[in-house]
mmCIF entry with sequence, helices, sheets and N, C-alpha, C, O atoms, coordinates in Angstrom:
data_MODEL
# 
_entry.id   MODEL 
# 
_entity.id                         1 
_entity.type                       polymer 
_entity.pdbx_number_of_molecules   1 
# 
_entity_poly.entity_id                      1 
_entity_poly.type                           'polypeptide(L)' 
_entity_poly.nstd_linkage                   no 
_entity_poly.nstd_monomer                   no 
_entity_poly.pdbx_seq_one_letter_code       MYIRAATRKNFTTSLFTTTALIAVFTVAAPQLMPCPVSNGLANDEKKEKEQAE 
_entity_poly.pdbx_seq_one_letter_code_can   MYIRAATRKNFTTSLFTTTALIAVFTVAAPQLMPCPVSNGLANDEKKEKEQAE 
_entity_poly.pdbx_strand_id                 A 
# 
loop_
_entity_poly_seq.entity_id 
_entity_poly_seq.num 
_entity_poly_seq.mon_id 
_entity_poly_seq.hetero 
1 1  MET n 
1 2  TYR n 
1 3  ILE n 
1 4  ARG n 
1 5  ALA n 
1 6  ALA n 
1 7  THR n 
1 8  ARG n 
1 9  LYS n 
1 10 ASN n 
1 11 PHE n 
1 12 THR n 
1 13 THR n 
1 14 SER n 
1 15 LEU n 
1 16 PHE n 
1 17 THR n 
1 18 THR n 
1 19 THR n 
1 20 ALA n 
1 21 LEU n 
1 22 ILE n 
1 23 ALA n 
1 24 VAL n 
1 25 PHE n 
1 26 THR n 
1 27 VAL n 
1 28 ALA n 
1 29 ALA n 
1 30 PRO n 
1 31 GLN n 
1 32 LEU n 
1 33 MET n 
1 34 PRO n 
1 35 CYS n 
1 36 PRO n 
1 37 VAL n 
1 38 SER n 
1 39 ASN n 
1 40 GLY n 
1 41 LEU n 
1 42 ALA n 
1 43 ASN n 
1 44 ASP n 
1 45 GLU n 
1 46 LYS n 
1 47 LYS n 
1 48 GLU n 
1 49 LYS n 
1 50 GLU n 
1 51 GLN n 
1 52 ALA n 
1 53 GLU n 
# 
_struct_asym.id          A 
_struct_asym.entity_id   1 
# 
loop_
_struct_conf.conf_type_id 
_struct_conf.id 
_struct_conf.pdbx_PDB_helix_id 
_struct_conf.beg_label_comp_id 
_struct_conf.beg_label_asym_id 
_struct_conf.beg_label_seq_id 
_struct_conf.pdbx_beg_PDB_ins_code 
_struct_conf.end_label_comp_id 
_struct_conf.end_label_asym_id 
_struct_conf.end_label_seq_id 
_struct_conf.pdbx_end_PDB_ins_code 
_struct_conf.beg_auth_comp_id 
_struct_conf.beg_auth_asym_id 
_struct_conf.beg_auth_seq_id 
_struct_conf.end_auth_comp_id 
_struct_conf.end_auth_asym_id 
_struct_conf.end_auth_seq_id 
_struct_conf.pdbx_PDB_helix_class 
_struct_conf.details 
_struct_conf.pdbx_PDB_helix_length 
HELX_P HELX_P1 AA1 ALA A 5  ? LEU A 32 ? ALA A 5  LEU A 32 1 ? 28 
HELX_P HELX_P2 AA2 ASN A 39 ? LEU A 41 ? ASN A 39 LEU A 41 5 ? 3  
HELX_P HELX_P3 AA3 ASN A 43 ? ALA A 52 ? ASN A 43 ALA A 52 1 ? 10 
# 
_struct_conf_type.id          HELX_P 
_struct_conf_type.criteria    ? 
_struct_conf_type.reference   ? 
# 
loop_
_atom_site.group_PDB 
_atom_site.id 
_atom_site.type_symbol 
_atom_site.label_atom_id 
_atom_site.label_alt_id 
_atom_site.label_comp_id 
_atom_site.label_asym_id 
_atom_site.label_entity_id 
_atom_site.label_seq_id 
_atom_site.pdbx_PDB_ins_code 
_atom_site.Cartn_x 
_atom_site.Cartn_y 
_atom_site.Cartn_z 
_atom_site.occupancy 
_atom_site.B_iso_or_equiv 
_atom_site.pdbx_formal_charge 
_atom_site.auth_seq_id 
_atom_site.auth_comp_id 
_atom_site.auth_asym_id 
_atom_site.auth_atom_id 
_atom_site.pdbx_PDB_model_num 
ATOM 1   N N  . MET A 1 1  ? 40.853  20.760  -20.210 1.00 0.00 ? 1  MET A N  1 
ATOM 2   C CA . MET A 1 1  ? 39.557  20.593  -19.594 1.00 0.00 ? 1  MET A CA 1 
ATOM 3   C C  . MET A 1 1  ? 38.639  19.676  -20.391 1.00 0.00 ? 1  MET A C  1 
ATOM 4   O O  . MET A 1 1  ? 37.583  19.270  -19.906 1.00 0.00 ? 1  MET A O  1 
ATOM 5   N N  . TYR A 1 2  ? 39.040  19.355  -21.598 1.00 0.00 ? 2  TYR A N  1 
ATOM 6   C CA . TYR A 1 2  ? 38.192  18.495  -22.413 1.00 0.00 ? 2  TYR A CA 1 
ATOM 7   C C  . TYR A 1 2  ? 38.455  17.025  -22.104 1.00 0.00 ? 2  TYR A C  1 
ATOM 8   O O  . TYR A 1 2  ? 39.560  16.645  -21.717 1.00 0.00 ? 2  TYR A O  1 
ATOM 9   N N  . ILE A 1 3  ? 37.413  16.202  -22.282 1.00 0.00 ? 3  ILE A N  1 
ATOM 10  C CA . ILE A 1 3  ? 37.537  14.758  -22.075 1.00 0.00 ? 3  ILE A CA 1 
ATOM 11  C C  . ILE A 1 3  ? 37.898  14.124  -23.419 1.00 0.00 ? 3  ILE A C  1 
ATOM 12  O O  . ILE A 1 3  ? 37.332  14.471  -24.456 1.00 0.00 ? 3  ILE A O  1 
ATOM 13  N N  . ARG A 1 4  ? 38.844  13.194  -23.380 1.00 0.00 ? 4  ARG A N  1 
ATOM 14  C CA . ARG A 1 4  ? 39.229  12.521  -24.620 1.00 0.00 ? 4  ARG A CA 1 
ATOM 15  C C  . ARG A 1 4  ? 38.041  11.729  -25.162 1.00 0.00 ? 4  ARG A C  1 
ATOM 16  O O  . ARG A 1 4  ? 37.154  11.326  -24.409 1.00 0.00 ? 4  ARG A O  1 
ATOM 17  N N  . ALA A 1 5  ? 38.035  11.516  -26.462 1.00 0.00 ? 5  ALA A N  1 
ATOM 18  C CA . ALA A 1 5  ? 36.916  10.839  -27.116 1.00 0.00 ? 5  ALA A CA 1 
ATOM 19  C C  . ALA A 1 5  ? 36.730  9.420   -26.597 1.00 0.00 ? 5  ALA A C  1 
ATOM 20  O O  . ALA A 1 5  ? 35.593  8.990   -26.402 1.00 0.00 ? 5  ALA A O  1 
ATOM 21  N N  . ALA A 1 6  ? 37.800  8.688   -26.370 1.00 0.00 ? 6  ALA A N  1 
ATOM 22  C CA . ALA A 1 6  ? 37.699  7.308   -25.888 1.00 0.00 ? 6  ALA A CA 1 
ATOM 23  C C  . ALA A 1 6  ? 37.103  7.267   -24.484 1.00 0.00 ? 6  ALA A C  1 
ATOM 24  O O  . ALA A 1 6  ? 36.270  6.411   -24.186 1.00 0.00 ? 6  ALA A O  1 
ATOM 25  N N  . THR A 1 7  ? 37.526  8.183   -23.628 1.00 0.00 ? 7  THR A N  1 
ATOM 26  C CA . THR A 1 7  ? 36.991  8.247   -22.263 1.00 0.00 ? 7  THR A CA 1 
ATOM 27  C C  . THR A 1 7  ? 35.522  8.615   -22.290 1.00 0.00 ? 7  THR A C  1 
ATOM 28  O O  . THR A 1 7  ? 34.728  8.044   -21.542 1.00 0.00 ? 7  THR A O  1 
ATOM 29  N N  . ARG A 1 8  ? 35.150  9.554   -23.135 1.00 0.00 ? 8  ARG A N  1 
ATOM 30  C CA . ARG A 1 8  ? 33.754  9.973   -23.256 1.00 0.00 ? 8  ARG A CA 1 
ATOM 31  C C  . ARG A 1 8  ? 32.896  8.820   -23.754 1.00 0.00 ? 8  ARG A C  1 
ATOM 32  O O  . ARG A 1 8  ? 31.774  8.631   -23.283 1.00 0.00 ? 8  ARG A O  1 
ATOM 33  N N  . LYS A 1 9  ? 33.419  8.040   -24.712 1.00 0.00 ? 9  LYS A N  1 
ATOM 34  C CA . LYS A 1 9  ? 32.672  6.902   -25.245 1.00 0.00 ? 9  LYS A CA 1 
ATOM 35  C C  . LYS A 1 9  ? 32.467  5.849   -24.161 1.00 0.00 ? 9  LYS A C  1 
ATOM 36  O O  . LYS A 1 9  ? 31.369  5.310   -24.026 1.00 0.00 ? 9  LYS A O  1 
ATOM 37  N N  . ASN A 1 10 ? 33.506  5.551   -23.391 1.00 0.00 ? 10 ASN A N  1 
ATOM 38  C CA . ASN A 1 10 ? 33.375  4.574   -22.300 1.00 0.00 ? 10 ASN A CA 1 
ATOM 39  C C  . ASN A 1 10 ? 32.375  5.039   -21.250 1.00 0.00 ? 10 ASN A C  1 
ATOM 40  O O  . ASN A 1 10 ? 31.576  4.244   -20.755 1.00 0.00 ? 10 ASN A O  1 
ATOM 41  N N  . PHE A 1 11 ? 32.416  6.317   -20.911 1.00 0.00 ? 11 PHE A N  1 
ATOM 42  C CA . PHE A 1 11 ? 31.485  6.864   -19.931 1.00 0.00 ? 11 PHE A CA 1 
ATOM 43  C C  . PHE A 1 11 ? 30.051  6.773   -20.438 1.00 0.00 ? 11 PHE A C  1 
ATOM 44  O O  . PHE A 1 11 ? 29.155  6.379   -19.692 1.00 0.00 ? 11 PHE A O  1 
ATOM 45  N N  . THR A 1 12 ? 29.829  7.129   -21.688 1.00 0.00 ? 12 THR A N  1 
ATOM 46  C CA . THR A 1 12 ? 28.489  7.073   -22.267 1.00 0.00 ? 12 THR A CA 1 
ATOM 47  C C  . THR A 1 12 ? 27.972  5.639   -22.314 1.00 0.00 ? 12 THR A C  1 
ATOM 48  O O  . THR A 1 12 ? 26.809  5.387   -21.999 1.00 0.00 ? 12 THR A O  1 
ATOM 49  N N  . THR A 1 13 ? 28.821  4.710   -22.702 1.00 0.00 ? 13 THR A N  1 
ATOM 50  C CA . THR A 1 13 ? 28.425  3.303   -22.751 1.00 0.00 ? 13 THR A CA 1 
ATOM 51  C C  . THR A 1 13 ? 28.084  2.780   -21.358 1.00 0.00 ? 13 THR A C  1 
ATOM 52  O O  . THR A 1 13 ? 27.079  2.092   -21.179 1.00 0.00 ? 13 THR A O  1 
ATOM 53  N N  . SER A 1 14 ? 28.908  3.101   -20.389 1.00 0.00 ? 14 SER A N  1 
ATOM 54  C CA . SER A 1 14 ? 28.651  2.671   -19.017 1.00 0.00 ? 14 SER A CA 1 
ATOM 55  C C  . SER A 1 14 ? 27.355  3.269   -18.474 1.00 0.00 ? 14 SER A C  1 
ATOM 56  O O  . SER A 1 14 ? 26.570  2.577   -17.826 1.00 0.00 ? 14 SER A O  1 
ATOM 57  N N  . LEU A 1 15 ? 27.138  4.534   -18.737 1.00 0.00 ? 15 LEU A N  1 
ATOM 58  C CA . LEU A 1 15 ? 25.925  5.205   -18.277 1.00 0.00 ? 15 LEU A CA 1 
ATOM 59  C C  . LEU A 1 15 ? 24.684  4.584   -18.917 1.00 0.00 ? 15 LEU A C  1 
ATOM 60  O O  . LEU A 1 15 ? 23.694  4.337   -18.229 1.00 0.00 ? 15 LEU A O  1 
ATOM 61  N N  . PHE A 1 16 ? 24.727  4.331   -20.218 1.00 0.00 ? 16 PHE A N  1 
ATOM 62  C CA . PHE A 1 16 ? 23.593  3.729   -20.919 1.00 0.00 ? 16 PHE A CA 1 
ATOM 63  C C  . PHE A 1 16 ? 23.329  2.320   -20.400 1.00 0.00 ? 16 PHE A C  1 
ATOM 64  O O  . PHE A 1 16 ? 22.177  1.954   -20.166 1.00 0.00 ? 16 PHE A O  1 
ATOM 65  N N  . THR A 1 17 ? 24.380  1.527   -20.219 1.00 0.00 ? 17 THR A N  1 
ATOM 66  C CA . THR A 1 17 ? 24.221  0.153   -19.743 1.00 0.00 ? 17 THR A CA 1 
ATOM 67  C C  . THR A 1 17 ? 23.638  0.131   -18.338 1.00 0.00 ? 17 THR A C  1 
ATOM 68  O O  . THR A 1 17 ? 22.739  -0.660  -18.052 1.00 0.00 ? 17 THR A O  1 
ATOM 69  N N  . THR A 1 18 ? 24.135  0.985   -17.466 1.00 0.00 ? 18 THR A N  1 
ATOM 70  C CA . THR A 1 18 ? 23.620  1.055   -16.100 1.00 0.00 ? 18 THR A CA 1 
ATOM 71  C C  . THR A 1 18 ? 22.150  1.454   -16.090 1.00 0.00 ? 18 THR A C  1 
ATOM 72  O O  . THR A 1 18 ? 21.348  0.869   -15.362 1.00 0.00 ? 18 THR A O  1 
ATOM 73  N N  . THR A 1 19 ? 21.801  2.440   -16.890 1.00 0.00 ? 19 THR A N  1 
ATOM 74  C CA . THR A 1 19 ? 20.412  2.883   -16.971 1.00 0.00 ? 19 THR A CA 1 
ATOM 75  C C  . THR A 1 19 ? 19.503  1.773   -17.490 1.00 0.00 ? 19 THR A C  1 
ATOM 76  O O  . THR A 1 19 ? 18.403  1.575   -16.974 1.00 0.00 ? 19 THR A O  1 
ATOM 77  N N  . ALA A 1 20 ? 19.960  1.056   -18.504 1.00 0.00 ? 20 ALA A N  1 
ATOM 78  C CA . ALA A 1 20 ? 19.157  -0.038  -19.061 1.00 0.00 ? 20 ALA A CA 1 
ATOM 79  C C  . ALA A 1 20 ? 18.960  -1.157  -18.036 1.00 0.00 ? 20 ALA A C  1 
ATOM 80  O O  . ALA A 1 20 ? 17.860  -1.697  -17.918 1.00 0.00 ? 20 ALA A O  1 
ATOM 81  N N  . LEU A 1 21 ? 20.012  -1.509  -17.296 1.00 0.00 ? 21 LEU A N  1 
ATOM 82  C CA . LEU A 1 21 ? 19.899  -2.563  -16.283 1.00 0.00 ? 21 LEU A CA 1 
ATOM 83  C C  . LEU A 1 21 ? 18.970  -2.148  -15.148 1.00 0.00 ? 21 LEU A C  1 
ATOM 84  O O  . LEU A 1 21 ? 18.182  -2.960  -14.664 1.00 0.00 ? 21 LEU A O  1 
ATOM 85  N N  . ILE A 1 22 ? 19.055  -0.906  -14.726 1.00 0.00 ? 22 ILE A N  1 
ATOM 86  C CA . ILE A 1 22 ? 18.162  -0.427  -13.673 1.00 0.00 ? 22 ILE A CA 1 
ATOM 87  C C  . ILE A 1 22 ? 16.712  -0.444  -14.147 1.00 0.00 ? 22 ILE A C  1 
ATOM 88  O O  . ILE A 1 22 ? 15.816  -0.804  -13.385 1.00 0.00 ? 22 ILE A O  1 
ATOM 89  N N  . ALA A 1 23 ? 16.476  -0.059  -15.393 1.00 0.00 ? 23 ALA A N  1 
ATOM 90  C CA . ALA A 1 23 ? 15.117  -0.079  -15.938 1.00 0.00 ? 23 ALA A CA 1 
ATOM 91  C C  . ALA A 1 23 ? 14.565  -1.500  -15.985 1.00 0.00 ? 23 ALA A C  1 
ATOM 92  O O  . ALA A 1 23 ? 13.413  -1.727  -15.617 1.00 0.00 ? 23 ALA A O  1 
ATOM 93  N N  . VAL A 1 24 ? 15.366  -2.449  -16.430 1.00 0.00 ? 24 VAL A N  1 
ATOM 94  C CA . VAL A 1 24 ? 14.921  -3.842  -16.497 1.00 0.00 ? 24 VAL A CA 1 
ATOM 95  C C  . VAL A 1 24 ? 14.654  -4.372  -15.089 1.00 0.00 ? 24 VAL A C  1 
ATOM 96  O O  . VAL A 1 24 ? 13.653  -5.055  -14.871 1.00 0.00 ? 24 VAL A O  1 
ATOM 97  N N  . PHE A 1 25 ? 15.528  -4.070  -14.138 1.00 0.00 ? 25 PHE A N  1 
ATOM 98  C CA . PHE A 1 25 ? 15.331  -4.533  -12.772 1.00 0.00 ? 25 PHE A CA 1 
ATOM 99  C C  . PHE A 1 25 ? 14.064  -3.935  -12.169 1.00 0.00 ? 25 PHE A C  1 
ATOM 100 O O  . PHE A 1 25 ? 13.337  -4.623  -11.452 1.00 0.00 ? 25 PHE A O  1 
ATOM 101 N N  . THR A 1 26 ? 13.791  -2.655  -12.453 1.00 0.00 ? 26 THR A N  1 
ATOM 102 C CA . THR A 1 26 ? 12.603  -1.998  -11.924 1.00 0.00 ? 26 THR A CA 1 
ATOM 103 C C  . THR A 1 26 ? 11.336  -2.671  -12.423 1.00 0.00 ? 26 THR A C  1 
ATOM 104 O O  . THR A 1 26 ? 10.376  -2.822  -11.668 1.00 0.00 ? 26 THR A O  1 
ATOM 105 N N  . VAL A 1 27 ? 11.323  -3.074  -13.674 1.00 0.00 ? 27 VAL A N  1 
ATOM 106 C CA . VAL A 1 27 ? 10.151  -3.737  -14.235 1.00 0.00 ? 27 VAL A CA 1 
ATOM 107 C C  . VAL A 1 27 ? 10.050  -5.175  -13.740 1.00 0.00 ? 27 VAL A C  1 
ATOM 108 O O  . VAL A 1 27 ? 8.943   -5.662  -13.506 1.00 0.00 ? 27 VAL A O  1 
ATOM 109 N N  . ALA A 1 28 ? 11.177  -5.866  -13.573 1.00 0.00 ? 28 ALA A N  1 
ATOM 110 C CA . ALA A 1 28 ? 11.165  -7.278  -13.183 1.00 0.00 ? 28 ALA A CA 1 
ATOM 111 C C  . ALA A 1 28 ? 11.031  -7.481  -11.678 1.00 0.00 ? 28 ALA A C  1 
ATOM 112 O O  . ALA A 1 28 ? 10.636  -8.565  -11.248 1.00 0.00 ? 28 ALA A O  1 
ATOM 113 N N  . ALA A 1 29 ? 11.344  -6.486  -10.875 1.00 0.00 ? 29 ALA A N  1 
ATOM 114 C CA . ALA A 1 29 ? 11.353  -6.642  -9.413  1.00 0.00 ? 29 ALA A CA 1 
ATOM 115 C C  . ALA A 1 29 ? 10.029  -7.135  -8.838  1.00 0.00 ? 29 ALA A C  1 
ATOM 116 O O  . ALA A 1 29 ? 10.055  -8.029  -7.993  1.00 0.00 ? 29 ALA A O  1 
ATOM 117 N N  . PRO A 1 30 ? 8.874   -6.610  -9.241  1.00 0.00 ? 30 PRO A N  1 
ATOM 118 C CA . PRO A 1 30 ? 7.631   -7.115  -8.671  1.00 0.00 ? 30 PRO A CA 1 
ATOM 119 C C  . PRO A 1 30 ? 7.367   -8.591  -8.996  1.00 0.00 ? 30 PRO A C  1 
ATOM 120 O O  . PRO A 1 30 ? 6.687   -9.278  -8.234  1.00 0.00 ? 30 PRO A O  1 
ATOM 121 N N  . GLN A 1 31 ? 7.890   -9.072  -10.103 1.00 0.00 ? 31 GLN A N  1 
ATOM 122 C CA . GLN A 1 31 ? 7.714   -10.480 -10.454 1.00 0.00 ? 31 GLN A CA 1 
ATOM 123 C C  . GLN A 1 31 ? 8.623   -11.373 -9.617  1.00 0.00 ? 31 GLN A C  1 
ATOM 124 O O  . GLN A 1 31 ? 8.258   -12.498 -9.275  1.00 0.00 ? 31 GLN A O  1 
ATOM 125 N N  . LEU A 1 32 ? 9.806   -10.866 -9.291  1.00 0.00 ? 32 LEU A N  1 
ATOM 126 C CA . LEU A 1 32 ? 10.772  -11.648 -8.526  1.00 0.00 ? 32 LEU A CA 1 
ATOM 127 C C  . LEU A 1 32 ? 10.507  -11.580 -7.029  1.00 0.00 ? 32 LEU A C  1 
ATOM 128 O O  . LEU A 1 32 ? 10.687  -12.570 -6.319  1.00 0.00 ? 32 LEU A O  1 
ATOM 129 N N  . MET A 1 33 ? 10.083  -10.425 -6.551  1.00 0.00 ? 33 MET A N  1 
ATOM 130 C CA . MET A 1 33 ? 9.833   -10.223 -5.121  1.00 0.00 ? 33 MET A CA 1 
ATOM 131 C C  . MET A 1 33 ? 8.436   -9.643  -4.934  1.00 0.00 ? 33 MET A C  1 
ATOM 132 O O  . MET A 1 33 ? 8.289   -8.424  -4.853  1.00 0.00 ? 33 MET A O  1 
ATOM 133 N N  . PRO A 1 34 ? 7.409   -10.485 -4.864  1.00 0.00 ? 34 PRO A N  1 
ATOM 134 C CA . PRO A 1 34 ? 6.046   -9.959  -4.731  1.00 0.00 ? 34 PRO A CA 1 
ATOM 135 C C  . PRO A 1 34 ? 5.851   -9.251  -3.384  1.00 0.00 ? 34 PRO A C  1 
ATOM 136 O O  . PRO A 1 34 ? 6.612   -9.473  -2.442  1.00 0.00 ? 34 PRO A O  1 
ATOM 137 N N  . CYS A 1 35 ? 4.871   -8.438  -3.310  1.00 0.00 ? 35 CYS A N  1 
ATOM 138 C CA . CYS A 1 35 ? 4.566   -7.684  -2.095  1.00 0.00 ? 35 CYS A CA 1 
ATOM 139 C C  . CYS A 1 35 ? 4.233   -8.651  -0.966  1.00 0.00 ? 35 CYS A C  1 
ATOM 140 O O  . CYS A 1 35 ? 3.423   -9.556  -1.165  1.00 0.00 ? 35 CYS A O  1 
ATOM 141 N N  . PRO A 1 36 ? 4.836   -8.488  0.221   1.00 0.00 ? 36 PRO A N  1 
ATOM 142 C CA . PRO A 1 36 ? 4.608   -9.435  1.304   1.00 0.00 ? 36 PRO A CA 1 
ATOM 143 C C  . PRO A 1 36 ? 3.258   -9.278  2.000   1.00 0.00 ? 36 PRO A C  1 
ATOM 144 O O  . PRO A 1 36 ? 2.889   -10.135 2.803   1.00 0.00 ? 36 PRO A O  1 
ATOM 145 N N  . VAL A 1 37 ? 2.516   -8.220  1.719   1.00 0.00 ? 37 VAL A N  1 
ATOM 146 C CA . VAL A 1 37 ? 1.221   -8.010  2.366   1.00 0.00 ? 37 VAL A CA 1 
ATOM 147 C C  . VAL A 1 37 ? 0.207   -8.948  1.747   1.00 0.00 ? 37 VAL A C  1 
ATOM 148 O O  . VAL A 1 37 ? 0.090   -9.028  0.524   1.00 0.00 ? 37 VAL A O  1 
ATOM 149 N N  . SER A 1 38 ? -0.523  -9.653  2.583   1.00 0.00 ? 38 SER A N  1 
ATOM 150 C CA . SER A 1 38 ? -1.534  -10.575 2.063   1.00 0.00 ? 38 SER A CA 1 
ATOM 151 C C  . SER A 1 38 ? -2.736  -9.788  1.549   1.00 0.00 ? 38 SER A C  1 
ATOM 152 O O  . SER A 1 38 ? -2.970  -8.654  1.968   1.00 0.00 ? 38 SER A O  1 
ATOM 153 N N  . ASN A 1 39 ? -3.481  -10.385 0.659   1.00 0.00 ? 39 ASN A N  1 
ATOM 154 C CA . ASN A 1 39 ? -4.633  -9.703  0.074   1.00 0.00 ? 39 ASN A CA 1 
ATOM 155 C C  . ASN A 1 39 ? -5.725  -9.443  1.105   1.00 0.00 ? 39 ASN A C  1 
ATOM 156 O O  . ASN A 1 39 ? -6.524  -8.522  0.932   1.00 0.00 ? 39 ASN A O  1 
ATOM 157 N N  . GLY A 1 40 ? -5.775  -10.230 2.165   1.00 0.00 ? 40 GLY A N  1 
ATOM 158 C CA . GLY A 1 40 ? -6.793  -10.050 3.187   1.00 0.00 ? 40 GLY A CA 1 
ATOM 159 C C  . GLY A 1 40 ? -6.593  -8.812  4.035   1.00 0.00 ? 40 GLY A C  1 
ATOM 160 O O  . GLY A 1 40 ? -7.502  -8.424  4.769   1.00 0.00 ? 40 GLY A O  1 
ATOM 161 N N  . LEU A 1 41 ? -5.439  -8.181  3.959   1.00 0.00 ? 41 LEU A N  1 
ATOM 162 C CA . LEU A 1 41 ? -5.158  -7.015  4.781   1.00 0.00 ? 41 LEU A CA 1 
ATOM 163 C C  . LEU A 1 41 ? -5.178  -5.703  4.001   1.00 0.00 ? 41 LEU A C  1 
ATOM 164 O O  . LEU A 1 41 ? -4.641  -4.697  4.465   1.00 0.00 ? 41 LEU A O  1 
ATOM 165 N N  . ALA A 1 42 ? -5.778  -5.709  2.851   1.00 0.00 ? 42 ALA A N  1 
ATOM 166 C CA . ALA A 1 42 ? -5.836  -4.484  2.054   1.00 0.00 ? 42 ALA A CA 1 
ATOM 167 C C  . ALA A 1 42 ? -6.693  -3.437  2.765   1.00 0.00 ? 42 ALA A C  1 
ATOM 168 O O  . ALA A 1 42 ? -7.698  -3.779  3.390   1.00 0.00 ? 42 ALA A O  1 
ATOM 169 N N  . ASN A 1 43 ? -6.310  -2.189  2.676   1.00 0.00 ? 43 ASN A N  1 
ATOM 170 C CA . ASN A 1 43 ? -7.025  -1.121  3.374   1.00 0.00 ? 43 ASN A CA 1 
ATOM 171 C C  . ASN A 1 43 ? -8.472  -0.993  2.915   1.00 0.00 ? 43 ASN A C  1 
ATOM 172 O O  . ASN A 1 43 ? -9.355  -0.755  3.739   1.00 0.00 ? 43 ASN A O  1 
ATOM 173 N N  . ASP A 1 44 ? -8.730  -1.142  1.641   1.00 0.00 ? 44 ASP A N  1 
ATOM 174 C CA . ASP A 1 44 ? -10.091 -1.004  1.133   1.00 0.00 ? 44 ASP A CA 1 
ATOM 175 C C  . ASP A 1 44 ? -11.009 -2.061  1.722   1.00 0.00 ? 44 ASP A C  1 
ATOM 176 O O  . ASP A 1 44 ? -12.145 -1.767  2.094   1.00 0.00 ? 44 ASP A O  1 
ATOM 177 N N  . GLU A 1 45 ? -10.521 -3.284  1.806   1.00 0.00 ? 45 GLU A N  1 
ATOM 178 C CA . GLU A 1 45 ? -11.352 -4.359  2.331   1.00 0.00 ? 45 GLU A CA 1 
ATOM 179 C C  . GLU A 1 45 ? -11.656 -4.141  3.810   1.00 0.00 ? 45 GLU A C  1 
ATOM 180 O O  . GLU A 1 45 ? -12.761 -4.432  4.268   1.00 0.00 ? 45 GLU A O  1 
ATOM 181 N N  . LYS A 1 46 ? -10.684 -3.633  4.550   1.00 0.00 ? 46 LYS A N  1 
ATOM 182 C CA . LYS A 1 46 ? -10.882 -3.397  5.975   1.00 0.00 ? 46 LYS A CA 1 
ATOM 183 C C  . LYS A 1 46 ? -11.965 -2.337  6.184   1.00 0.00 ? 46 LYS A C  1 
ATOM 184 O O  . LYS A 1 46 ? -12.820 -2.493  7.056   1.00 0.00 ? 46 LYS A O  1 
ATOM 185 N N  . LYS A 1 47 ? -11.936 -1.275  5.404   1.00 0.00 ? 47 LYS A N  1 
ATOM 186 C CA . LYS A 1 47 ? -12.948 -0.220  5.527   1.00 0.00 ? 47 LYS A CA 1 
ATOM 187 C C  . LYS A 1 47 ? -14.323 -0.749  5.154   1.00 0.00 ? 47 LYS A C  1 
ATOM 188 O O  . LYS A 1 47 ? -15.314 -0.405  5.798   1.00 0.00 ? 47 LYS A O  1 
ATOM 189 N N  . GLU A 1 48 ? -14.396 -1.576  4.126   1.00 0.00 ? 48 GLU A N  1 
ATOM 190 C CA . GLU A 1 48 ? -15.683 -2.140  3.711   1.00 0.00 ? 48 GLU A CA 1 
ATOM 191 C C  . GLU A 1 48 ? -16.261 -3.034  4.795   1.00 0.00 ? 48 GLU A C  1 
ATOM 192 O O  . GLU A 1 48 ? -17.470 -3.013  5.025   1.00 0.00 ? 48 GLU A O  1 
ATOM 193 N N  . LYS A 1 49 ? -15.422 -3.822  5.471   1.00 0.00 ? 49 LYS A N  1 
ATOM 194 C CA . LYS A 1 49 ? -15.896 -4.698  6.531   1.00 0.00 ? 49 LYS A CA 1 
ATOM 195 C C  . LYS A 1 49 ? -16.390 -3.890  7.720   1.00 0.00 ? 49 LYS A C  1 
ATOM 196 O O  . LYS A 1 49 ? -17.394 -4.253  8.333   1.00 0.00 ? 49 LYS A O  1 
ATOM 197 N N  . GLU A 1 50 ? -15.697 -2.786  8.066   1.00 0.00 ? 50 GLU A N  1 
ATOM 198 C CA . GLU A 1 50 ? -16.119 -1.954  9.181   1.00 0.00 ? 50 GLU A CA 1 
ATOM 199 C C  . GLU A 1 50 ? -17.448 -1.273  8.882   1.00 0.00 ? 50 GLU A C  1 
ATOM 200 O O  . GLU A 1 50 ? -18.275 -1.125  9.781   1.00 0.00 ? 50 GLU A O  1 
ATOM 201 N N  . GLN A 1 51 ? -17.669 -0.856  7.640   1.00 0.00 ? 51 GLN A N  1 
ATOM 202 C CA . GLN A 1 51 ? -18.904 -0.191  7.286   1.00 0.00 ? 51 GLN A CA 1 
ATOM 203 C C  . GLN A 1 51 ? -20.072 -1.179  7.266   1.00 0.00 ? 51 GLN A C  1 
ATOM 204 O O  . GLN A 1 51 ? -21.210 -0.801  7.543   1.00 0.00 ? 51 GLN A O  1 
ATOM 205 N N  . ALA A 1 52 ? -19.796 -2.427  6.943   1.00 0.00 ? 52 ALA A N  1 
ATOM 206 C CA . ALA A 1 52 ? -20.844 -3.443  6.901   1.00 0.00 ? 52 ALA A CA 1 
ATOM 207 C C  . ALA A 1 52 ? -21.358 -3.779  8.291   1.00 0.00 ? 52 ALA A C  1 
ATOM 208 O O  . ALA A 1 52 ? -22.508 -4.193  8.439   1.00 0.00 ? 52 ALA A O  1 
ATOM 209 N N  . GLU A 1 53 ? -20.528 -3.608  9.307   1.00 0.00 ? 53 GLU A N  1 
ATOM 210 C CA . GLU A 1 53 ? -20.927 -3.954  10.668  1.00 0.00 ? 53 GLU A CA 1 
ATOM 211 C C  . GLU A 1 53 ? -21.786 -2.923  11.250  1.00 0.00 ? 53 GLU A C  1 
ATOM 212 O O  . GLU A 1 53 ? -22.217 -3.053  12.395  1.00 0.00 ? 53 GLU A O  1 
# 
């Protein structure tokens, strides 16, 4: 039932590498793919314009 040391080391390395890549992608994603909503359609601005009228 025990995992061999070499298999455990490979699993740990793969898990750490995958986690590190996901973390980097999560931080870099907004820079690579900005939000498609234009600034003119923000909810706060819409409410402010309605209250001004």
